[in-house]
C-alpha positions, -999 to 999 in steps of 0.1 A, spaced: -274 -179 -7 -263 -180 30 -275 -204 57 -301 -191 81 -295 -191 119 -320 -204 144 -337 -170 149 -345 -166 112 -378 -178 97 -377 -209 75 -399 -206 44 -418 -237 34 -439 -238 2 -466 -265 -1 -479 -273 -36 -510 -295 -38 -543 -291 -57 -562 -308 -28 -569 -279 -5 -576 -300 25 -542 -318 23 -524 -284 19 -542 -268 49 -536 -299 71 -499 -299 64 -498 -261 68 -513 -264 103 -488 -291 113 -458 -271 101 -469 -238 115 -469 -254 150 -432 -261 143 -427 -223 138 -422 -226 100 -435 -198 77 -458 -218 54 -472 -208 20 -497 -226 -2 -500 -230 -39 -526 -252 -57 -509 -255 -90 -474 -253 -107 -480 -218 -122 -488 -204 -88 -459 -222 -72 -433 -209 -97 -445 -173 -91 -443 -179 -53 -408 -194 -56 -395 -162 -71 -412 -141 -44 -402 -159 -12 -372 -181 -22 -383 -210 -1 -359 -231 20 -381 -262 14 -408 -272 -11 -433 -300 -4 -450 -307 -37 -474 -333 -51 -460 -352 -81 -492 -348 -100 -506 -313 -105 -534 -300 -128 -510 -281 -150 -475 -296 -146 -457 -323 -127 -439 -317 -94 -406 -324 -112 -412 -292 -133 -415 -273 -101 -382 -289 -90 -364 -276 -121 -377 -241 -116 -369 -242 -79 -333 -253 -86 -328 -224 -110 -338 -200 -82 -318 -218 -55 -297 -248 -63 -297 -259 -26 -335 -257 -20 -348 -289 -4 -376 -305 -24 -398 -333 -10 -425 -349 -32 -458 -363 -21 -473 -392 -39 -500 -420 -36 -489 -456 -30 -495 -463 -67 -470 -438 -77 -441 -449 -55 -420 -459 -85 -424 -425 -99 -414 -410 -66 -383 -431 -65 -374 -420 -99 -379 -384 -87 -351 -390 -62 -327 -393 -91 -338 -357 -101 -323 -342 -69 -355 -346 -48 -345 -351 -12 -372 -376 -2 -409 -385 -7 -440 -388 14 -468 -412 7 -504 -404 9 -522 -407 32 -494 -393 53 -483 -395 90 -479 -360 104 -450 -371 126 -432 -386 96 -438 -354 77 -423 -334 104 -393 -357 107 -385 -357 70 -389 -320 68 -366 -315 98 -339 -337 83 -342 -321 49 -338 -286 64 -309 -298 84 -292 -312 53 -298 -279 35 -283 -260 65 -252 -282 65 -249 -279 27 -251 -241 28 -227 -240 58 -202 -262 39 -205 -239 9 -198 -209 31 -169 -227 46 -155 -237 12 -159 -201 0 -142 -188 31 -113 -213 27 -109 -204 -9 -110 -167 -1 -83 -172 26 -63 -194 2 -64 -166 -24 -53 -141 2 -24 -162 13 -14 -167 -23 -16 -130 -28 5 -124 2 32 -148 -11 31 -130 -45 33 -96 -27 63 -109 -7 81 -120 -38 74 -86 -54 85 -67 -23 119 -84 -23 125 -72 -58 118 -35 -52 149 -17 -40 136 19 -43 123 28 -9 96 53 -21 83 28 -47 83 0 -21 63 18 7 37 28 -19 35 -9 -31 31 -21 5 2 1 15 -16 -5 -18 -13 -43 -14 -21 -43 24 -53 -24 18 -63 -47 -11 -57 -80 9 -72 -68 42 -100 -52 21 -96 -17 35 -104 16 18 -78 37 37 -44 31 51 -11 47 59 25 35 64 45 56 88 83 53 93 104 65 123 127 94 118 165 90 123 163 100 159 136 74 166 112 99 181 87 109 155 66 89 130 56 104 97 35 91 68 56 80 39 28 62 19 -10 63 21 -42 54 4 -74 73 7 -60 101 28 -59 138 19 -26 152 8 -25 178 36 -31 150 62 -2 130 47 21 161 47 13 175 81 9 143 102 37 139 127 32 116 158 56 114 187 63 81 203 37 75 230 12 100 215 -22 89 201 -28 53 190 0 49 165 25 64 190 13 39 216 17 11 192 52 23 183 61 27 220 48 -7 231 56 -27 200 21 -43 202 -5 -45 174 -39 -30 182 -73 -39 169 -99 -12 176 -135 -22 172 -150 11 181 -127 41 183 -152 61 203 -151 36 231 -115 24 230 -94 55 223 -92 92 215 -104 98 180 -77 123 173 -53 97 160 -32 97 128 -54 107 99 -83 119 120 -70 153 130 -105 164 141 -120 152 108 -131 117 118 -164 122 99 -145 114 67 -141 78 79 -169 54 73 -163 31 102 -150 33 138 -129 2 135 -91 6 131 -61 -17 127 -26 -6 137 5 -28 137 42 -20 144 69 -26 118 95 -43 140 131 -53 132 140 -75 161 134 -52 191 136 -20 171 104 -3 159 110 12 124 74 22 117 37 16 120 10 5 94 -26 16 99 -58 5 82 -94 17 85 -127 15 66 -134 -21 56 -147 -25 20 -176 -47 29 -205 -25 39 -221 -53 59 -190 -60 80 -173 -27 89 -153 -42 118 -118 -56 114 -112 -91 128 -84 -111 144 -80 -128 111 -74 -94 95 -48 -88 122 -31 -122 114 -29 -116 77 -16 -81 82 11 -95 105 23 -117 77 25 -88 53 43 -66 79 69 -93 85 77 -94 48 76 -56 46 101 -50 74 127 -72 56 121 -55 23 122 -20 38 156 -28 55 169 -42 22 158 -11 3 174 12 30 206 -8 28 206 -6 -9 201 31 -8 229 35 17 253 14 -4 243 33 -35 248 66 -17 282 55 -4 292 44 -39 285 78 -54 295 101 -25 328 113 -10 330 100 25 345 131 40 324 159 26 292 140 17 293 155 -18 291 134 -49 324 117 -59 344 121 -91 330 90 -107 294 101 -102 302 136 -114 315 123 -147 285 101 -152 261 130 -146 281 154 -166 279 131 -196 241 129 -192 238 167 -189 260 172 -220 238 149 -240 207 167 -228 221 201 -236 232 190 -270 199 174 -279 176 202 -266 200 231 -273 200 241 -236 226 260 -216 251 241 -194 280 254 -174 307 238 -153 324 255 -124 357 241 -111 369 254 -77 401 250 -57 409 260 -21 438 285 -21 469 277 -1 454 245 11 486 224 10 504 251 31 475 252 55 475 214 59 513 213 65 510 241 91 478 230 110 476 193 103 452 171 83 424 172 109 421 210 106 424 205 68 394 182 69 374 208 88 381 233 60 370 208 33 338 200 52 330 237 57 336 245 20 314 216 10 286 230 31 290 265 16 287 249 -18 255 232 -8 240 264 7 247 285 -24 236 260 -51 203 248 -64 188 213 -59 193 206 -96 230 214 -95 255 185 -92 281 193 -66 311 170 -64 345 167 -48 369 163 -78 399 154 -58 420 167 -29 409 204 -24 392 206 -58 354 208 -63 332 209 -94 296 221 -99 275 212 -129 248 238 -136 221 227 -160 200 253 -177 225 280 -168 243 305 -190 278 319 -184 266 351 -167 244 332 -143 272 307 -136 296 335 -128 271 350 -104 269 316 -85 307 312 -85 313 348 -71 286 342 -45 305 311 -34 339 328 -34 326 356 -12 309 332 12 341 311 16 362 342 23 337 355 48 332 322 66 369 318 73 375 353 87 362 345 122 392 323 132 428 335 129 441 301 116 415 302 88 422 337 76 444 326 48 417 303 33 400 315 1 388 298 -31 395 303 -68 373 292 -96 371 287 -134 339 284 -155 334 269 -189 302 269 -209 291 239 -231 293 245 -268 280 224 -297 299 192 -301 322 199 -272 333 167 -254 332 161 -217 370 161 -214 372 193 -234 346 210 -212 365 199 -180 398 211 -195 384 246 -203 371 250 -167 404 237 -154 424 261 -176 402 290 -163 408 279 -127 445 279 -131 444 313 -148 426 326 -116 454 311 -95 481 327 -116 463 361 -114 465 362 -76 439 336 -62 406 344 -45 393 350 -80 368 336 -106 379 334 -142 357 324 -172 366 305 -203 369 330 -231 367 305 -260 330 306 -271 332 278 -296 351 245 -299 
């Protein structure tokens, strides 16, 4: 039950078997702009209570069928905060006083003074209004308390998530829950700091998520990213172009025109923007300043967590990659090779290992210097990437040596990959005179049942050095088919 404002009608139910008394009080109260209903017995009153849910009931203590206190009980079931005033004769004052103990607000003695009746009713209704207002306030405060507690819990959880993809999904889900929004998106800035793209969303179509790209300064989110200022839109038709992120000319899919957009700011740097639309509450479809305040708390926690996740990702990447070529390092290669060997053994799958070595690299380094040598290593690394699948594990094994783990690949397929790489390396270094002597040799080994990691590597290594002995710029395969 919510309190009524001054413009809403106040329903008053008068219960008295004396028609004249009921009509007299009705006339008095209607002049005060109350909506007044009459009942002559308890049975009628109980039915009327359920129909009109009165704000105030003025009832005689003695009725033909039941007492006024019976009406009180029924009224409190319907509305615990209804204001009940009893009427009684002087002889029944003691009974009326006892009625006060039954949550009756006050009593009026018969014969009654109209002005006193008006005053008591006015005070009773004011107390009811304050009671309802206090309840609403307590409910609001409890709701805000719950939200703040949820934000604290979310903050703690955020700090424990180090996977960036998992983190951004968690942030947008929790932000929409706490702000009571049906749709939302979290956009992060690209490396160049020029374009925002959606990395996590709720309630948006997949193609919208995939295709949305917003330049700094464009549309609402671009403006928010450019200025670093949050934006609360009450009516998107009046405040801005509807073709903002997620709308793309399809704004009819949104239930409301209110929109909330806030930058993710690390000191003075904007790293992204979070957007919310469509409030859950059908009666209140507009976002408020309170929503903006709560979202700002979430965003402040999110920025710290996103930066931690990025730092963790960078540290993890550096720990498993070669700093010069950007390929995986030897330690990571060995960890992954063990995993792939276990998988191949368990599921009886193909697995091949290619070991490659740049021909004449030491001579080239001595002649042209290490800077030129680094250029060669980087270029070969890029050729390996360009000629391998995403599932392949490409690593720098040491010096000028590289290895490629090829899951789900037989010997013939592995040889085709290696030959393709060999030709690509040779062709790539023909353009410049100083590079003409650069080529690559390789050896391939295929995993066999119960073969250890060290044995597989040795077989590939032996094949590589056979290619070296046979003239370089060549691929040799392991000819031992079983351990």
